[in-house]
N, C-alpha and C positions, 0 to 999 in steps of 0.2 A: 745538388752537386756537393755542397759542403758536407751533408750527411754522409754521402758516399766516401768522401775523403776521410772523414772521422772514422767511419766503419773500417775502412781499409787500413788506416794507421793503427787502430786498436788491434786488428788482426796481426799486424807486424809486431806490436808489443807482445802479444800473447805468444807468437812464434818465437821471438827472441827469449822470452822468459822460459818457455818450455825447453828450448834447446840448452839453456843455461844450467838446467838441472842434470844434464848428462855429463859423466866424466868423474874424475877424482875429486875428493873433498879439498877445498881450499879455505884459506883464512878469510876470504872475501865473500860478500853476498851481492846478489844482483838487485839493482834499484832502477826505477824509471820515474820520469816526471814529464809533463807536457805543458805547452803554452799555446794560446791562440793569438798572441800579440804581434807576431812578426811576419812580414811578407804575405799577409792575407791568407795564411794557411796554418796548419797545425805543426808545431815543433815538438818533437819527442827526443828526449835524451835518455839513453839507457847505458848503464855502466856498472862495473864492479868496484866495490869499496869495502873497507873494513867496518864501516858504520854508516848509518843514515846521515849522520852529521857530516862525515867526510864527503859522501856523495853529494849532499845538498850544497856544500861549499863549492865543489867543482862544477856542478850543474848550474848554479847561480852565476858563476863566472862565465860560463858558455852563453847563457841567456843574456847576460849583460853585454857581452861582445856582439851578439846577434842584434840586440836592441840598437846599439850604436850604428851598425851597418845598415839596419833598416831605416833609421832616421837619415843617414847620409845618402842613401841610394833611392829613396822614394821620389817619384815624380808627381805625387798627388797631394802631398801635405808639406806645409811650411812649419818650421819650429822656431820659436822666438830665440834670437841670438845665434842661429845656425844657418850657414850657407850650405845648401844641399842641391841635389839635382833638380828639385822643384824650382829653386830660385835661379839655377842656371838656365832653365827653360823659359823663365819669365821675360817679358819684354817691357821696356819703358819707352813711351813715345814711339812705339813701333820698332824698336831696336833692342837686341840683346845687349846687356852690359857685360863687361869683363868681371868675372866673379872669382874672388880668392877663396879657395876651398881647402878642406882637410886633405893631407897628403894621401889618405886612403882612397879618396875619390880619384885623384890623379893616377894612382897605381891601377885602379880598376879600369879607368878609361884607356890607359895605355895597353892593358891586357886586352880590352875589347878591340882595339885596333889590330893587335896581333891575330886575334881570332877572325877578324874581318878578312885579313890577308890569307890566313890558313884555309878558310872556307870559301875563298874566291868571292867574297862579298855576300854570301848567303846569310851570315850572322852580321847584321848591321844595326848598331845601336842608334844610328841616325834615321831610322825608319819611324821615328815617333810621330811625325805628321800623318802618316798612313795608319799606324796602329791606333792613334787617338780617335780617328774616324770610326774604326771598327769597335773600339772600346765603347764609344758613345752609343752606337747602334745596338751593340750587344747588351749593354746595360739597360737601355730602353726596352729591348726585346724580352729581357728577363723580368723586368718590373711590370711590363704590360704585354704579355705574350700574345694577346688577341690582336695587337696592332704591330707586331714585330715585322720589320722590313730590312732589306739589304741596302747598304750604302750605294748610291749611284756611282757607276764606273767613272763618270767624268769628275766626280769629287775625289775619288781615289787617285785618278791620273794626275789631277792638279796637285794633290798632296805629295805625290811621288816625285815631283820636280824639286822637292826640298829635302832630299835624303842623301846628299853628298857628304860622306864622313870627313872629307878633307876640309869642309867648312867648320869643323870642330878644331879650334886652335888651342893647343895646350902649351903653356910656358911652365916647364918643370921647375925651373929655378925659383920662379915667383909663386908657384902653386896656383896658377890662374887658368880659367877656362873661358873661352869666348866662342859663341856661335855666330859666325859672320853672316849667315843667311837668316834674315828676320823671321822667316816662316818655318825654320827648322826646329825640331824638338828631339830630344834624346829619349829613348825608351830602352832601359837595360833589363827588361823582363827575361830575356834569354840568357842572361849572365849573372845578374845580381845575387839571386838566391844561392846558386851554386858557389859563387865566389865567396859570399859571406860564410857559408858552411865550411869551405876549404880553409879560410883564414882562422876560423874558430878551432878547427881540427889541428891546424899547424900550431896554434897557441898551446894546445894540450901536449902535443909532441915535444915542443920546445921545453916544456916544464917536466918532461919525462913521465907524463901520465899516459897510461895505456888501458885497454879494456873498456872502451867506450864506443857508442854509436850515436852520431848526430843525424837526425832525420827531420828535414824541413820540407814538408809537403812532398815527400817522395824523393827528395835529393838526399840520398843516404851516403854517409861517409863513416867508415869504420876507422877506429884508432887502435892499432894493434889487434890482439886476439882477445878472446874471452878470458875470464878469471881462471878457468880450468886449463888454459893453454890451447883450447880448440879454436878453430876458425869460427867466425860468425856465419850464420846461415840467413841469407836475405832473399826474399821472394820477389819475383817480377809479377806485378798485378795482372790478372786477366782483364783485358779491356771490355770483354762482354759481360754485362751486368748479370745476365742469366746463363753464364757459361758453365755453371756447375761447380768448377773448381775455382778457388780464390786466386791461385797463382799458376802461371804458365810454366815457370821453372824456378828452381832454387839455386842460388850461387853461394859458394864458400868464399868469404872475403877476409883478408887480414891486413888492413891498412889501405884498402882500395875503396873506391866509391862506386855506387850504382845510381844512375839517373835515367828516368824514363820520361819521354815526351809523348803525349797521347791526345788524340782527337776527342776522347771521352772525358777529359778533365774539366775544360771550361768551354762552354758552347751555349748557343741559343738556337731556337727552332723557327724557321720561316717556311710557311707552306709545307709543313711536314718534314723538312730536311734540316739536319743539324749543320751549323756553321761554327766551327771551333776557333780557337784563338791563335793558332800557329799560321801566320800569313806568309805565303810564298812571295818573295820580293819580285819575282818575274811576273806572276799573274795578278798580284795584289789581292788575291782571294785565298781562303784557307786551302792549304795543300791537301790533296785527296789521295795520295799514293799509299798511305799507311794508316793504321789505327793506333799504332804505338811503335816507338823506337827506343830501345834501351841500350845504354852505353856503360860499360864497366872499364874503369881506368883509375889511375892513382888519384888524380885531382878532381874534386867535385866541380870545380869551376870549368875544367875541360869537359867533363861529362855533361854539364848543363848546356854549354854552347854547342857541343858536338851533337847531342841528341836533337836539338832544334835544327841544326844544319842538315843532318841526315834526313830528317823528316821532310825537308823541302827539296831533296835531291833525288834523281833517278837512282835506282838501286845500284847499278854498276858504278856510277860516279861516287856514290857514298861508300860503297865497299872499297873502292880504290883509295879513298881518303883514309878510311880506318886502317887498311892494310899498310899504309905508308907511315902510320904513327906507331911509335914504340909503346907497348903495354896498353893499347886501347883495343877493345873488342866490342861488338855490337850485335843486337838481335832486332830484326825488323818483323813486325806483324802486319800482314796485308789485310785488306778489307774482307777477303774470303776466308780468313783464318790461317792462311799459309804462313809459316815462320821461316825466315832465312837468317843465317848466322855468318859472322866473319870466321876466319880460319881457326882462331884460337879461343873462340867463345866457349866451346865445350870444355875447355880446361878448368873453367870455374864452376861448371854445373855439378850438382850432386843429386842423385836419386834419393827420394825420401817419401815416406807415407804420410808426413805431416801435412 
């Protein structure tokens, strides 16, 4: 699966580079760099600059910021001298302690609460107890596919008793977080990556820097337009590995984000059937309604959360949510290949032979 991610991101880089050669001459050139260090995926930064040195300085700043968010938001690793979400999830003598954290963690958790309310609980960062069960079984199934198995329903049901987001107590003034349910765990996988990308993009915008694309594992955020004044052209990946064409559609973006959630991205196989990582909070099993959901909107954080939420909703419910939000559009791909779109999605689409 990692090879597939790398292959698809390299195609994105080639696409952006080829499109950058069209149009009038400018004083800037296009540059790209990538990293495998953050959020367990590939990070690609593409942008226009007057020199390699200028681009490297800007790109290194973006990567440094992403590195900070990665360390703050990870639930799998501790870092010496740093209180992060991993330490928030830890227990001492069977109880969570009150943890003083960086303000950026507080802001992200408050945002996660907003998205919980906006999606009627479908995006719930308090689902960690359930998601950790699936993570363990998926990891074992990938490492030892011959003995892959599903988590018992009774185990998932027991874990689901500890997913009340109201048990996450935040003191904004003191910058503290306390999980009052000892068995509760946070998992920000539906939000953290997009949130970090959005914060990095906003940092560029605040500095007056334009003509960049930040792509972290398919969470794409454009900053302004290309160096020649044209919009960026970004593709929506074809979820079918043998589908012939690499992309289902191309979108023109100029400061917006594109985020796709898909059943083909992280999964393991049990008795010949794939079980992916997007867990429906109602069934406690991977949602089966779609193979991918793509969201285009201004904020990469919103796109990340919404694409996950829509993946777990019935189409009419999800469509109503999207249509109620300003500047948000979506495309759903069903298991039979059928594509459905929100009313304004076509406004971003561009026909191309690329």
